[in-house]
TORKOL-4160 file (C-alpha; in steps of 0.2 Angstrom, whole numbers, padded with zeros to 4 digits, m for minus):
432
<pt num="1" X="m0174" Y="0599" Z="0914"/>
<pt num="2" X="m0173" Y="0592" Z="0931"/>
<pt num="3" X="m0182" Y="0576" Z="0935"/>
<pt num="4" X="m0180" Y="0577" Z="0954"/>
<pt num="5" X="m0173" Y="0561" Z="0962"/>
<pt num="6" X="m0175" Y="0543" Z="0962"/>
<pt num="7" X="m0174" Y="0534" Z="0979"/>
<pt num="8" X="m0164" Y="0518" Z="0979"/>
<pt num="9" X="m0157" Y="0507" Z="0993"/>
<pt num="10" X="m0139" Y="0508" Z="0998"/>
<pt num="11" X="m0136" Y="0490" Z="0992"/>
<pt num="12" X="m0140" Y="0495" Z="0974"/>
<pt num="13" X="m0127" Y="0509" Z="0974"/>
<pt num="14" X="m0113" Y="0499" Z="0965"/>
<pt num="15" X="m0125" Y="0496" Z="0950"/>
<pt num="16" X="m0128" Y="0515" Z="0948"/>
<pt num="17" X="m0109" Y="0519" Z="0950"/>
<pt num="18" X="m0104" Y="0506" Z="0937"/>
<pt num="19" X="m0118" Y="0509" Z="0924"/>
<pt num="20" X="m0124" Y="0527" Z="0925"/>
<pt num="21" X="m0109" Y="0539" Z="0923"/>
<pt num="22" X="m0119" Y="0553" Z="0916"/>
<pt num="23" X="m0130" Y="0554" Z="0932"/>
<pt num="24" X="m0125" Y="0561" Z="0949"/>
<pt num="25" X="m0126" Y="0549" Z="0963"/>
<pt num="26" X="m0124" Y="0556" Z="0981"/>
<pt num="27" X="m0126" Y="0549" Z="0998"/>
<pt num="28" X="m0139" Y="0557" Z="1009"/>
<pt num="29" X="m0134" Y="0553" Z="1027"/>
<pt num="30" X="m0150" Y="0558" Z="1035"/>
<pt num="31" X="m0160" Y="0546" Z="1025"/>
<pt num="32" X="m0163" Y="0528" Z="1029"/>
<pt num="33" X="m0163" Y="0523" Z="1011"/>
<pt num="34" X="m0145" Y="0531" Z="1009"/>
<pt num="35" X="m0143" Y="0535" Z="0991"/>
<pt num="36" X="m0152" Y="0546" Z="0979"/>
<pt num="37" X="m0150" Y="0546" Z="0960"/>
<pt num="38" X="m0152" Y="0564" Z="0953"/>
<pt num="39" X="m0148" Y="0575" Z="0938"/>
<pt num="40" X="m0155" Y="0579" Z="0921"/>
<pt num="41" X="m0168" Y="0572" Z="0910"/>
<pt num="42" X="m0153" Y="0565" Z="0900"/>
<pt num="43" X="m0148" Y="0556" Z="0915"/>
<pt num="44" X="m0165" Y="0548" Z="0917"/>
<pt num="45" X="m0165" Y="0542" Z="0899"/>
<pt num="46" X="m0148" Y="0535" Z="0902"/>
<pt num="47" X="m0154" Y="0525" Z="0917"/>
<pt num="48" X="m0168" Y="0519" Z="0907"/>
<pt num="49" X="m0157" Y="0513" Z="0893"/>
<pt num="50" X="m0144" Y="0505" Z="0905"/>
<pt num="51" X="m0158" Y="0496" Z="0914"/>
<pt num="52" X="m0159" Y="0484" Z="0899"/>
<pt num="53" X="m0142" Y="0477" Z="0903"/>
<pt num="54" X="m0141" Y="0461" Z="0912"/>
<pt num="55" X="m0139" Y="0462" Z="0931"/>
<pt num="56" X="m0146" Y="0479" Z="0934"/>
<pt num="57" X="m0159" Y="0475" Z="0947"/>
<pt num="58" X="m0155" Y="0491" Z="0957"/>
<pt num="59" X="m0158" Y="0502" Z="0942"/>
<pt num="60" X="m0175" Y="0494" Z="0939"/>
<pt num="61" X="m0179" Y="0497" Z="0957"/>
<pt num="62" X="m0173" Y="0515" Z="0956"/>
<pt num="63" X="m0184" Y="0519" Z="0940"/>
<pt num="64" X="m0199" Y="0510" Z="0948"/>
<pt num="65" X="m0197" Y="0521" Z="0964"/>
<pt num="66" X="m0196" Y="0537" Z="0953"/>
<pt num="67" X="m0211" Y="0533" Z="0943"/>
<pt num="68" X="m0220" Y="0529" Z="0959"/>
<pt num="69" X="m0216" Y="0546" Z="0966"/>
<pt num="70" X="m0223" Y="0553" Z="0949"/>
<pt num="71" X="m0239" Y="0543" Z="0952"/>
<pt num="72" X="m0236" Y="0534" Z="0936"/>
<pt num="73" X="m0241" Y="0517" Z="0944"/>
<pt num="74" X="m0241" Y="0507" Z="0927"/>
<pt num="75" X="m0223" Y="0512" Z="0923"/>
<pt num="76" X="m0217" Y="0509" Z="0940"/>
<pt num="77" X="m0225" Y="0491" Z="0940"/>
<pt num="78" X="m0217" Y="0488" Z="0923"/>
<pt num="79" X="m0199" Y="0491" Z="0930"/>
<pt num="80" X="m0203" Y="0481" Z="0945"/>
<pt num="81" X="m0209" Y="0466" Z="0934"/>
<pt num="82" X="m0192" Y="0468" Z="0925"/>
<pt num="83" X="m0183" Y="0468" Z="0942"/>
<pt num="84" X="m0192" Y="0453" Z="0948"/>
<pt num="85" X="m0187" Y="0443" Z="0932"/>
<pt num="86" X="m0169" Y="0447" Z="0935"/>
<pt num="87" X="m0170" Y="0443" Z="0954"/>
<pt num="88" X="m0185" Y="0432" Z="0958"/>
<pt num="89" X="m0189" Y="0431" Z="0976"/>
<pt num="90" X="m0181" Y="0448" Z="0981"/>
<pt num="91" X="m0190" Y="0454" Z="0996"/>
<pt num="92" X="m0188" Y="0472" Z="0992"/>
<pt num="93" X="m0195" Y="0470" Z="0974"/>
<pt num="94" X="m0210" Y="0460" Z="0981"/>
<pt num="95" X="m0213" Y="0472" Z="0994"/>
<pt num="96" X="m0214" Y="0487" Z="0982"/>
<pt num="97" X="m0224" Y="0477" Z="0970"/>
<pt num="98" X="m0237" Y="0474" Z="0984"/>
<pt num="99" X="m0237" Y="0493" Z="0988"/>
<pt num="100" X="m0240" Y="0497" Z="0970"/>
<pt num="101" X="m0254" Y="0484" Z="0968"/>
<pt num="102" X="m0262" Y="0491" Z="0983"/>
<pt num="103" X="m0260" Y="0509" Z="0977"/>
<pt num="104" X="m0268" Y="0504" Z="0960"/>
<pt num="105" X="m0282" Y="0496" Z="0968"/>
<pt num="106" X="m0286" Y="0511" Z="0979"/>
<pt num="107" X="m0284" Y="0522" Z="0964"/>
<pt num="108" X="m0296" Y="0512" Z="0954"/>
<pt num="109" X="m0309" Y="0513" Z="0968"/>
<pt num="110" X="m0308" Y="0532" Z="0968"/>
<pt num="111" X="m0309" Y="0532" Z="0949"/>
<pt num="112" X="m0326" Y="0523" Z="0950"/>
<pt num="113" X="m0333" Y="0535" Z="0962"/>
<pt num="114" X="m0327" Y="0550" Z="0951"/>
<pt num="115" X="m0336" Y="0542" Z="0936"/>
<pt num="116" X="m0352" Y="0541" Z="0946"/>
<pt num="117" X="m0350" Y="0559" Z="0953"/>
<pt num="118" X="m0362" Y="0572" Z="0946"/>
<pt num="119" X="m0358" Y="0590" Z="0952"/>
<pt num="120" X="m0373" Y="0600" Z="0957"/>
<pt num="121" X="m0381" Y="0611" Z="0943"/>
<pt num="122" X="m0383" Y="0626" Z="0955"/>
<pt num="123" X="m0375" Y="0630" Z="0972"/>
<pt num="124" X="m0359" Y="0625" Z="0979"/>
<pt num="125" X="m0353" Y="0608" Z="0985"/>
<pt num="126" X="m0355" Y="0605" Z="1003"/>
<pt num="127" X="m0353" Y="0591" Z="1016"/>
<pt num="128" X="m0368" Y="0581" Z="1022"/>
<pt num="129" X="m0373" Y="0582" Z="1040"/>
<pt num="130" X="m0367" Y="0567" Z="1049"/>
<pt num="131" X="m0377" Y="0553" Z="1056"/>
<pt num="132" X="m0375" Y="0549" Z="1075"/>
<pt num="133" X="m0367" Y="0533" Z="1080"/>
<pt num="134" X="m0379" Y="0521" Z="1088"/>
<pt num="135" X="m0379" Y="0517" Z="1107"/>
<pt num="136" X="m0383" Y="0501" Z="1116"/>
<pt num="137" X="m0385" Y="0498" Z="1134"/>
<pt num="138" X="m0374" Y="0485" Z="1143"/>
<pt num="139" X="m0378" Y="0471" Z="1147"/>
<pt num="140" X="m0394" Y="0469" Z="1136"/>
<pt num="141" X="m0383" Y="0467" Z="1120"/>
<pt num="142" X="m0377" Y="0449" Z="1119"/>
<pt num="143" X="m0360" Y="0444" Z="1112"/>
<pt num="144" X="m0368" Y="0436" Z="1097"/>
<pt num="145" X="m0379" Y="0451" Z="1094"/>
<pt num="146" X="m0364" Y="0462" Z="1094"/>
<pt num="147" X="m0354" Y="0451" Z="1082"/>
<pt num="148" X="m0368" Y="0449" Z="1069"/>
<pt num="149" X="m0376" Y="0466" Z="1070"/>
<pt num="150" X="m0361" Y="0477" Z="1072"/>
<pt num="151" X="m0344" Y="0468" Z="1069"/>
<pt num="152" X="m0349" Y="0458" Z="1054"/>
<pt num="153" X="m0359" Y="0472" Z="1046"/>
<pt num="154" X="m0345" Y="0485" Z="1049"/>
<pt num="155" X="m0356" Y="0496" Z="1060"/>
<pt num="156" X="m0348" Y="0507" Z="1074"/>
<pt num="157" X="m0357" Y="0506" Z="1090"/>
<pt num="158" X="m0356" Y="0514" Z="1108"/>
<pt num="159" X="m0360" Y="0502" Z="1122"/>
<pt num="160" X="m0365" Y="0512" Z="1138"/>
<pt num="161" X="m0363" Y="0507" Z="1156"/>
<pt num="162" X="m0349" Y="0495" Z="1152"/>
<pt num="163" X="m0333" Y="0503" Z="1157"/>
<pt num="164" X="m0337" Y="0504" Z="1175"/>
<pt num="165" X="m0337" Y="0485" Z="1175"/>
<pt num="166" X="m0320" Y="0483" Z="1167"/>
<pt num="167" X="m0310" Y="0488" Z="1183"/>
<pt num="168" X="m0313" Y="0484" Z="1202"/>
<pt num="169" X="m0308" Y="0501" Z="1206"/>
<pt num="170" X="m0313" Y="0517" Z="1197"/>
<pt num="171" X="m0299" Y="0522" Z="1185"/>
<pt num="172" X="m0295" Y="0540" Z="1181"/>
<pt num="173" X="m0278" Y="0549" Z="1178"/>
<pt num="174" X="m0275" Y="0553" Z="1196"/>
<pt num="175" X="m0278" Y="0534" Z="1201"/>
<pt num="176" X="m0265" Y="0529" Z="1188"/>
<pt num="177" X="m0253" Y="0541" Z="1195"/>
<pt num="178" X="m0256" Y="0534" Z="1212"/>
<pt num="179" X="m0254" Y="0516" Z="1207"/>
<pt num="180" X="m0240" Y="0516" Z="1195"/>
<pt num="181" X="m0233" Y="0534" Z="1196"/>
<pt num="182" X="m0217" Y="0528" Z="1203"/>
<pt num="183" X="m0213" Y="0517" Z="1188"/>
<pt num="184" X="m0202" Y="0520" Z="1173"/>
<pt num="185" X="m0211" Y="0512" Z="1159"/>
<pt num="186" X="m0206" Y="0514" Z="1140"/>
<pt num="187" X="m0220" Y="0523" Z="1131"/>
<pt num="188" X="m0226" Y="0518" Z="1114"/>
<pt num="189" X="m0219" Y="0534" Z="1107"/>
<pt num="190" X="m0202" Y="0527" Z="1111"/>
<pt num="191" X="m0195" Y="0542" Z="1119"/>
<pt num="192" X="m0177" Y="0541" Z="1125"/>
<pt num="193" X="m0181" Y="0550" Z="1141"/>
<pt num="194" X="m0182" Y="0540" Z="1157"/>
<pt num="195" X="m0196" Y="0548" Z="1166"/>
<pt num="196" X="m0208" Y="0541" Z="1179"/>
<pt num="197" X="m0227" Y="0540" Z="1175"/>
<pt num="198" X="m0230" Y="0553" Z="1188"/>
<pt num="199" X="m0218" Y="0565" Z="1179"/>
<pt num="200" X="m0226" Y="0562" Z="1163"/>
<pt num="201" X="m0244" Y="0565" Z="1170"/>
<pt num="202" X="m0238" Y="0581" Z="1179"/>
<pt num="203" X="m0229" Y="0587" Z="1163"/>
<pt num="204" X="m0246" Y="0584" Z="1153"/>
<pt num="205" X="m0255" Y="0596" Z="1165"/>
<pt num="206" X="m0241" Y="0609" Z="1167"/>
<pt num="207" X="m0238" Y="0611" Z="1148"/>
<pt num="208" X="m0253" Y="0618" Z="1140"/>
<pt num="209" X="m0245" Y="0625" Z="1125"/>
<pt num="210" X="m0246" Y="0609" Z="1115"/>
<pt num="211" X="m0257" Y="0594" Z="1115"/>
<pt num="212" X="m0249" Y="0577" Z="1118"/>
<pt num="213" X="m0252" Y="0559" Z="1121"/>
<pt num="214" X="m0243" Y="0545" Z="1131"/>
<pt num="215" X="m0246" Y="0527" Z="1129"/>
<pt num="216" X="m0241" Y="0510" Z="1137"/>
<pt num="217" X="m0245" Y="0492" Z="1133"/>
<pt num="218" X="m0254" Y="0484" Z="1147"/>
<pt num="219" X="m0241" Y="0470" Z="1147"/>
<pt num="220" X="m0227" Y="0483" Z="1150"/>
<pt num="221" X="m0237" Y="0490" Z="1164"/>
<pt num="222" X="m0238" Y="0474" Z="1173"/>
<pt num="223" X="m0249" Y="0467" Z="1187"/>
<pt num="224" X="m0251" Y="0483" Z="1197"/>
<pt num="225" X="m0265" Y="0488" Z="1185"/>
<pt num="226" X="m0269" Y="0472" Z="1175"/>
<pt num="227" X="m0274" Y="0463" Z="1191"/>
<pt num="228" X="m0288" Y="0475" Z="1192"/>
<pt num="229" X="m0294" Y="0474" Z="1174"/>
<pt num="230" X="m0307" Y="0463" Z="1165"/>
<pt num="231" X="m0309" Y="0462" Z="1146"/>
<pt num="232" X="m0327" Y="0465" Z="1140"/>
<pt num="233" X="m0336" Y="0449" Z="1133"/>
<pt num="234" X="m0338" Y="0458" Z="1116"/>
<pt num="235" X="m0320" Y="0458" Z="1112"/>
<pt num="236" X="m0313" Y="0444" Z="1123"/>
<pt num="237" X="m0313" Y="0431" Z="1109"/>
<pt num="238" X="m0297" Y="0439" Z="1102"/>
<pt num="239" X="m0289" Y="0428" Z="1089"/>
<pt num="240" X="m0272" Y="0437" Z="1092"/>
<pt num="241" X="m0272" Y="0429" Z="1110"/>
<pt num="242" X="m0272" Y="0412" Z="1101"/>
<pt num="243" X="m0256" Y="0415" Z="1093"/>
<pt num="244" X="m0238" Y="0414" Z="1098"/>
<pt num="245" X="m0233" Y="0430" Z="1090"/>
<pt num="246" X="m0227" Y="0448" Z="1095"/>
<pt num="247" X="m0244" Y="0454" Z="1091"/>
<pt num="248" X="m0252" Y="0444" Z="1106"/>
<pt num="249" X="m0245" Y="0457" Z="1118"/>
<pt num="250" X="m0246" Y="0473" Z="1107"/>
<pt num="251" X="m0263" Y="0478" Z="1114"/>
<pt num="252" X="m0273" Y="0484" Z="1123"/>
<pt num="253" X="m0264" Y="0500" Z="1127"/>
<pt num="254" X="m0267" Y="0513" Z="1140"/>
<pt num="255" X="m0266" Y="0531" Z="1134"/>
<pt num="256" X="m0266" Y="0548" Z="1144"/>
<pt num="257" X="m0271" Y="0562" Z="1132"/>
<pt num="258" X="m0271" Y="0581" Z="1134"/>
<pt num="259" X="m0286" Y="0592" Z="1129"/>
<pt num="260" X="m0285" Y="0597" Z="1111"/>
<pt num="261" X="m0276" Y="0582" Z="1105"/>
<pt num="262" X="m0281" Y="0579" Z="1087"/>
<pt num="263" X="m0279" Y="0563" Z="1077"/>
<pt num="264" X="m0281" Y="0565" Z="1058"/>
<pt num="265" X="m0291" Y="0553" Z="1048"/>
<pt num="266" X="m0284" Y="0535" Z="1049"/>
<pt num="267" X="m0287" Y="0517" Z="1048"/>
<pt num="268" X="m0282" Y="0503" Z="1060"/>
<pt num="269" X="m0267" Y="0492" Z="1052"/>
<pt num="270" X="m0270" Y="0477" Z="1042"/>
<pt num="271" X="m0289" Y="0476" Z="1044"/>
<pt num="272" X="m0290" Y="0475" Z="1063"/>
<pt num="273" X="m0305" Y="0479" Z="1073"/>
<pt num="274" X="m0303" Y="0492" Z="1087"/>
<pt num="275" X="m0311" Y="0496" Z="1103"/>
<pt num="276" X="m0310" Y="0511" Z="1115"/>
<pt num="277" X="m0314" Y="0512" Z="1133"/>
<pt num="278" X="m0315" Y="0530" Z="1140"/>
<pt num="279" X="m0312" Y="0531" Z="1158"/>
<pt num="280" X="m0310" Y="0550" Z="1160"/>
<pt num="281" X="m0314" Y="0565" Z="1148"/>
<pt num="282" X="m0323" Y="0566" Z="1132"/>
<pt num="283" X="m0318" Y="0563" Z="1114"/>
<pt num="284" X="m0326" Y="0568" Z="1098"/>
<pt num="285" X="m0325" Y="0555" Z="1084"/>
<pt num="286" X="m0329" Y="0556" Z="1065"/>
<pt num="287" X="m0331" Y="0540" Z="1055"/>
<pt num="288" X="m0331" Y="0536" Z="1037"/>
<pt num="289" X="m0338" Y="0519" Z="1033"/>
<pt num="290" X="m0329" Y="0506" Z="1023"/>
<pt num="291" X="m0339" Y="0508" Z="1007"/>
<pt num="292" X="m0336" Y="0527" Z="1007"/>
<pt num="293" X="m0318" Y="0526" Z="1010"/>
<pt num="294" X="m0313" Y="0528" Z="0992"/>
<pt num="295" X="m0321" Y="0546" Z="0993"/>
<pt num="296" X="m0307" Y="0551" Z="1005"/>
<pt num="297" X="m0294" Y="0549" Z="0990"/>
<pt num="298" X="m0284" Y="0535" Z="0999"/>
<pt num="299" X="m0266" Y="0529" Z="0995"/>
<pt num="300" X="m0254" Y="0516" Z="1002"/>
<pt num="301" X="m0241" Y="0523" Z="1013"/>
<pt num="302" X="m0223" Y="0516" Z="1016"/>
<pt num="303" X="m0230" Y="0504" Z="1029"/>
<pt num="304" X="m0242" Y="0497" Z="1017"/>
<pt num="305" X="m0256" Y="0505" Z="1027"/>
<pt num="306" X="m0270" Y="0516" Z="1020"/>
<pt num="307" X="m0268" Y="0535" Z="1022"/>
<pt num="308" X="m0278" Y="0549" Z="1014"/>
<pt num="309" X="m0275" Y="0564" Z="1004"/>
<pt num="310" X="m0292" Y="0572" Z="1009"/>
<pt num="311" X="m0295" Y="0579" Z="1026"/>
<pt num="312" X="m0313" Y="0578" Z="1031"/>
<pt num="313" X="m0311" Y="0589" Z="1046"/>
<pt num="314" X="m0305" Y="0603" Z="1035"/>
<pt num="315" X="m0313" Y="0598" Z="1018"/>
<pt num="316" X="m0306" Y="0606" Z="1002"/>
<pt num="317" X="m0321" Y="0602" Z="0991"/>
<pt num="318" X="m0313" Y="0610" Z="0976"/>
<pt num="319" X="m0299" Y="0598" Z="0975"/>
<pt num="320" X="m0308" Y="0583" Z="0983"/>
<pt num="321" X="m0326" Y="0585" Z="0978"/>
<pt num="322" X="m0330" Y="0567" Z="0982"/>
<pt num="323" X="m0331" Y="0572" Z="1000"/>
<pt num="324" X="m0348" Y="0579" Z="0997"/>
<pt num="325" X="m0355" Y="0563" Z="0991"/>
<pt num="326" X="m0356" Y="0553" Z="1007"/>
<pt num="327" X="m0363" Y="0554" Z="1025"/>
<pt num="328" X="m0351" Y="0552" Z="1039"/>
<pt num="329" X="m0354" Y="0546" Z="1056"/>
<pt num="330" X="m0351" Y="0556" Z="1072"/>
<pt num="331" X="m0351" Y="0555" Z="1091"/>
<pt num="332" X="m0345" Y="0562" Z="1107"/>
<pt num="333" X="m0339" Y="0548" Z="1118"/>
<pt num="334" X="m0343" Y="0551" Z="1136"/>
<pt num="335" X="m0334" Y="0545" Z="1151"/>
<pt num="336" X="m0339" Y="0527" Z="1155"/>
<pt num="337" X="m0343" Y="0523" Z="1137"/>
<pt num="338" X="m0336" Y="0509" Z="1126"/>
<pt num="339" X="m0333" Y="0512" Z="1107"/>
<pt num="340" X="m0332" Y="0499" Z="1094"/>
<pt num="341" X="m0323" Y="0504" Z="1077"/>
<pt num="342" X="m0325" Y="0490" Z="1064"/>
<pt num="343" X="m0312" Y="0484" Z="1052"/>
<pt num="344" X="m0310" Y="0495" Z="1037"/>
<pt num="345" X="m0318" Y="0511" Z="1045"/>
<pt num="346" X="m0308" Y="0527" Z="1043"/>
<pt num="347" X="m0309" Y="0539" Z="1058"/>
<pt num="348" X="m0303" Y="0555" Z="1066"/>
<pt num="349" X="m0304" Y="0560" Z="1084"/>
<pt num="350" X="m0302" Y="0576" Z="1095"/>
<pt num="351" X="m0299" Y="0576" Z="1114"/>
<pt num="352" X="m0312" Y="0588" Z="1122"/>
<pt num="353" X="m0304" Y="0586" Z="1139"/>
<pt num="354" X="m0289" Y="0577" Z="1147"/>
<pt num="355" X="m0293" Y="0559" Z="1143"/>
<pt num="356" X="m0289" Y="0542" Z="1150"/>
<pt num="357" X="m0291" Y="0529" Z="1137"/>
<pt num="358" X="m0289" Y="0510" Z="1136"/>
<pt num="359" X="m0289" Y="0504" Z="1118"/>
<pt num="360" X="m0286" Y="0488" Z="1109"/>
<pt num="361" X="m0285" Y="0480" Z="1092"/>
<pt num="362" X="m0291" Y="0462" Z="1089"/>
<pt num="363" X="m0296" Y="0449" Z="1076"/>
<pt num="364" X="m0311" Y="0438" Z="1076"/>
<pt num="365" X="m0323" Y="0430" Z="1064"/>
<pt num="366" X="m0329" Y="0447" Z="1058"/>
<pt num="367" X="m0312" Y="0452" Z="1051"/>
<pt num="368" X="m0301" Y="0437" Z="1050"/>
<pt num="369" X="m0302" Y="0435" Z="1031"/>
<pt num="370" X="m0298" Y="0454" Z="1028"/>
<pt num="371" X="m0284" Y="0453" Z="1040"/>
<pt num="372" X="m0276" Y="0438" Z="1031"/>
<pt num="373" X="m0278" Y="0446" Z="1015"/>
<pt num="374" X="m0268" Y="0462" Z="1021"/>
<pt num="375" X="m0255" Y="0451" Z="1030"/>
<pt num="376" X="m0252" Y="0441" Z="1015"/>
<pt num="377" X="m0247" Y="0457" Z="1006"/>
<pt num="378" X="m0237" Y="0464" Z="1020"/>
<pt num="379" X="m0228" Y="0448" Z="1025"/>
<pt num="380" X="m0214" Y="0451" Z="1013"/>
<pt num="381" X="m0207" Y="0465" Z="1023"/>
<pt num="382" X="m0209" Y="0460" Z="1041"/>
<pt num="383" X="m0205" Y="0443" Z="1049"/>
<pt num="384" X="m0217" Y="0446" Z="1063"/>
<pt num="385" X="m0231" Y="0449" Z="1051"/>
<pt num="386" X="m0226" Y="0433" Z="1041"/>
<pt num="387" X="m0227" Y="0423" Z="1057"/>
<pt num="388" X="m0244" Y="0430" Z="1061"/>
<pt num="389" X="m0251" Y="0426" Z="1044"/>
<pt num="390" X="m0245" Y="0408" Z="1044"/>
<pt num="391" X="m0253" Y="0405" Z="1061"/>
<pt num="392" X="m0269" Y="0413" Z="1057"/>
<pt num="393" X="m0270" Y="0404" Z="1040"/>
<pt num="394" X="m0266" Y="0386" Z="1047"/>
<pt num="395" X="m0280" Y="0374" Z="1045"/>
<pt num="396" X="m0277" Y="0369" Z="1064"/>
<pt num="397" X="m0280" Y="0387" Z="1070"/>
<pt num="398" X="m0294" Y="0387" Z="1083"/>
<pt num="399" X="m0306" Y="0399" Z="1075"/>
<pt num="400" X="m0323" Y="0396" Z="1084"/>
<pt num="401" X="m0331" Y="0409" Z="1095"/>
<pt num="402" X="m0343" Y="0407" Z="1109"/>
<pt num="403" X="m0361" Y="0414" Z="1109"/>
<pt num="404" X="m0361" Y="0414" Z="1129"/>
<pt num="405" X="m0344" Y="0423" Z="1131"/>
<pt num="406" X="m0342" Y="0432" Z="1147"/>
<pt num="407" X="m0330" Y="0446" Z="1153"/>
<pt num="408" X="m0313" Y="0439" Z="1156"/>
<pt num="409" X="m0300" Y="0443" Z="1170"/>
<pt num="410" X="m0284" Y="0448" Z="1163"/>
<pt num="411" X="m0275" Y="0432" Z="1166"/>
<pt num="412" X="m0290" Y="0422" Z="1158"/>
<pt num="413" X="m0289" Y="0433" Z="1143"/>
<pt num="414" X="m0271" Y="0430" Z="1141"/>
<pt num="415" X="m0272" Y="0411" Z="1143"/>
<pt num="416" X="m0274" Y="0400" Z="1129"/>
<pt num="417" X="m0281" Y="0386" Z="1126"/>
<pt num="418" X="m0296" Y="0388" Z="1136"/>
<pt num="419" X="m0303" Y="0373" Z="1145"/>
<pt num="420" X="m0321" Y="0376" Z="1138"/>
<pt num="421" X="m0316" Y="0378" Z="1120"/>
<pt num="422" X="m0327" Y="0363" Z="1115"/>
<pt num="423" X="m0342" Y="0374" Z="1120"/>
<pt num="424" X="m0337" Y="0387" Z="1107"/>
<pt num="425" X="m0352" Y="0387" Z="1094"/>
<pt num="426" X="m0350" Y="0401" Z="1082"/>
<pt num="427" X="m0341" Y="0397" Z="1065"/>
<pt num="428" X="m0336" Y="0406" Z="1050"/>
<pt num="429" X="m0352" Y="0401" Z="1041"/>
<pt num="430" X="m0363" Y="0409" Z="1054"/>
<pt num="431" X="m0355" Y="0426" Z="1049"/>
<pt num="432" X="m0358" Y="0425" Z="1031"/>
């Protein structure tokens, strides 16, 4: 009986060659992990017995990976605990332990929802009609009201009449082509092609066979556009700008998207808040609130981010009946509108037209505790994440916000410390 394969790092290969002669081991050149352990059920049993011998950390890792793929999280955790005892502090072991702990937590949350689920006695399961996302007018909503009524409570909101105040000249796709069209700027998609922005925009319009998106960080675009940009008061108190890490310049990003582009249900990484300013086109969004997220059958992917087995846009209620138990949120974002997506909110989107989007991720008092919790689990596999976690967790970190925060020009937004920090008057206790 075949047991499939066990994925192991190339560095563990010698342990396998030396200790498991009855199991085939082969290199898989196209795989980043390098080596796969494969064979028969006898080979798996052999690996399990050999794992009891001293110094076989790699075999414990291999077996843990196998049981993880088989979704036996308890068994996987058992072998990882053994590996950790043999090699305390091994970053790969610690990372996989963090992944399994997160998977177990997500699995437990979904299990609780299943226990409460009562199928209808008559009729078929069906999705509930979505609620509409609330809209507020700029500038009547104050920064403090936004923080306490929406960010802290985890409630998406659309702010109307805001985007036109973010730039001194009206932005649209043709304006972007005019201002930076001659530039060759690496996209976030890391394409190896060297193409000008104008060429990318033209190809977007000329190729209608498939939908696509191109994005650039604003720091990579440079002053041709940033000199024209203001960051709205609601998201200007971004704690990432108070750090000396790579994430300080990771957002905001400018995206050009073609009509029909669909993004499946996702969540922002490590608990970040998200904002989206729509300059051109329309986009449809569907949201699932944080408390309903377990009903999407979540799991932890290899980046330690949350992904979902269920697809709310094409619901399979037979395999995923919990999709029928909650009420999603929905909106069509119009040109000139600003959308806030709080930490922990799952969402999907569809471009109804060609779109020009500016979006950013950020940290403030509404989500800093969640972000630090996520970073603490992820720091084992990424030095940049470790550095960000340490800076945000420092007792000396400046974590106050300002109730009278104004919109900030790009240079002001990127500058820290600010001269008026002594006036910042919102603390963590105000957000409890």
